[in-house]
N, C-alpha and C positions, 0 to 999 in steps of 0.2 A: 381100664384107667380112664378117668373122666377128663375131657378136654378142659384146658384152663378157661376161666370165665373171661368174657370179653370186657375190656375196660370201656367205660362210657366215653364218648368223644368229647374233646375239650370244648368249652363254651366258645361261642363266636367272639371275635375280637371286640365287638361293641357291646357285649354283654358281660356283666360281672357275676362272679359266683354268688350263689344265693346267700343272703345275709350280709354281703359286703357293701359298704357305703362308698359311693363314688366320690372322688375329690371334688372340692367346691368349684374349681374352675370348670370342670367338666359338667358339674351339676347345673350350673347356670349358663353354660355356653349356648345351649339352644335358645333359652329365653333372651340372652344378650344379643345373639345374632338377629333375633326378630326385632329387637328395639333399635339396633344400629341402622341408621339410614345413610345410605351412600350419598355423600355430597357431590354435587356437580362442580366441575372446575369453574372457578370464578373468572369471568371474562375481564380482561384488563380495561380500565376506564379510558375512554377516548380523551385525549388531551384537548382542552378547550383552546380554541384559537384566540390568540391575544388580540385585543381590540386597540388599535392605534389611533382611533378617532380623536381622543382628547389630546394626544401628543401632536397630531397634525394640526388641530385647531390652535394650539398654543404657538406652534412654529409660525403659522400664518399670521397670527396677531403680532408676534414679535417682528416679522418682516414688514408688516404694515406700519408699525410704529417707527421702525428704522427709516423706511422710505419717507414717511410723513415728516420726520425730523430732518432728513437729508434735503428735502425740497423746500424747507422753511426759508423765507427771505432773510436777508441780513438785517440785524437790528441797526437802526439809524443812530449814530453816535450823538451824544450831547455836545453842542458847540458853544453854549452860552450866547452872548450877544456879539461874538466876533464877526459874524456876517451881517446881522441886521443893522449894525452900526458902522459897517465898513463903507468908505467912500467909493470903493471899487465895485462891490457887489450890490450896494444899495444907493447908487448915485441918483436913482429916480424915485427912491422912497422904499418903505418897507411896511409890513403889516404883521402884527403879533396876535396869535390866537391861543386859546386855552381850553383844554378839555379835562373833565374830572368825572370818571365813572368807576364802576366796581373793580375794574382791572388795574386802575391806577390813574394818575394824572400826568398831563404832559403839556408843556408850553412849546409852541411851534411858531416859526416865522416864515414870511415870504419876503424875499429880497428882489427888488426890481433894478435892473441895470440896462444901460444902452445909451445911445446918443440922445442929447437933449435938443439937438437941431438937425434939420434935414432939408433937402430941396424937393421940389415937386417931382413926383414919379421916381424918387430915389428909394430903393428898397433898403429898409433899415431892420435891424434885429433888436428885439427886446428879450432879455433873458429873465426868467422867473425862477428863483432858487428857493426850494422848500428845505428848511432845516429844522432840526429839533433843538430847542434851546435848553430845556431841562425835562426830566422825567422822574417819576417815583412810582415804582411798581406796586400793585396792590398787595402782593405776597411773594414769598420765595419762589413759587412755581413759575411766575411770570418773569421772563428775561428782559423784555423791552418791546417797543413798538417799531414797526417799519411803515413806510409810506409807499403807496402805489398810486401814481398819478393817473387820473382818468380823463381829465379835460382841463384845458386852460384856454380861454378865449379873451380877446381884447376888443374893446368898443370905444367909439368916440362919444363923449357926452355932448349931445346936441340939444339937451333940454327936453327931449321927447322920449322915445323908446330906446335911443342909442343907435349908433350906426356900427354895424359889425365890420371889423377890419380883418381879423385872422384868428386861427386856432393854432395850437402848438404843432410844430412840424416834426419834432423829435424830442425824445426824453433821454436824459443821460444820468446814470448813477455815478456821482463824483466821489463816492465814499463818505464824504462829510455831509452830503445833501443830494437832492434830486433836482436836476435842472431841466427846464422846458424852454424851448426856443420858439419865438413868434416872429415871422417875417411879414412885413406889409409896407405900404407906401401911401402917400397922400397925393390927391389929384389937384389940390389947390393950396395956395399959400394961406397961412394963418397960424393962430395959436390954438393948439388942440389939447383939451383935457381928456385923459384916457382913464378907463376903468376896466377891471377884470372880473370875469366869472371863472371860478375854478371848482374842481371836484377831485377829491382823492380818497382812497380807501386806507383805513388804518388797520394793519395786521398786528395782532398781539402774538409775539413769539414766546413759546413756553419752553420748559426744559425738554419736553417731548412734543414735537409738532408745533403747530400754530393755528390760530383761528382768525378769519376775517372778522374784525370786531365791529366797525361802524364806518359809514360813508359820511364824510364831511363835505359840505358844499357852501357856496356863497349864499348869503341871504339875498334873494332877488330885490328886496326893498332897500338893501344897504350893500351895494357892490363895493369891491375893493378898489380904491382910486390910487393912481400913481401920484406921488407928492409933487412931481415936477411936470409942467405942461411942455409939450413938444412944439418948438418954433419951426415953422416950415416956410421957406422962402422960395421965390420963383426961380 
């Protein structure tokens, strides 16, 4: 009796029987694996640091404007002719000036008061009051003007270069005007005609801050005279 014929071994797992077509996914798997490129993990973007330079600059500007406004001088009020025509504030006379520039126009006055008589070597006081009579601002942004006194000096008119008597000893802001006090005496009897040299700074106060606008001073050729001479007795 012949032994049974041995059966051929089964094909390997990765081989197909002869004549059988492999599935499409397996047919292209090898080519697909060659085409697929493994992507590297994407690194997270670093967050950009916020720049605060613009904000800081804005805050600094605001602070400067606030401080600039806070330190602005007070606007001198308009008083009309109440003081320039007052027998109390102008018993020795008065002077009226006018300025008209791009920031506006302003009428201002000097009022002279003090004793009209004195004795030799008697110290007397003459007060000079600076007031604003009227003002018209150049535009809405300008609030008004203030005055800062720089100098007031008084002289005797001797027909030559003048004899210096005194300069202001103190300046007082009275709210309605700026007052300067001059103290002096005479060493001989007589009738003395006096005149003044003055200088003051006009500050233009704005809605935000202020600007020193112009310096006004006496014309050296035309000093400001007191209307009343001082009678000095022995």
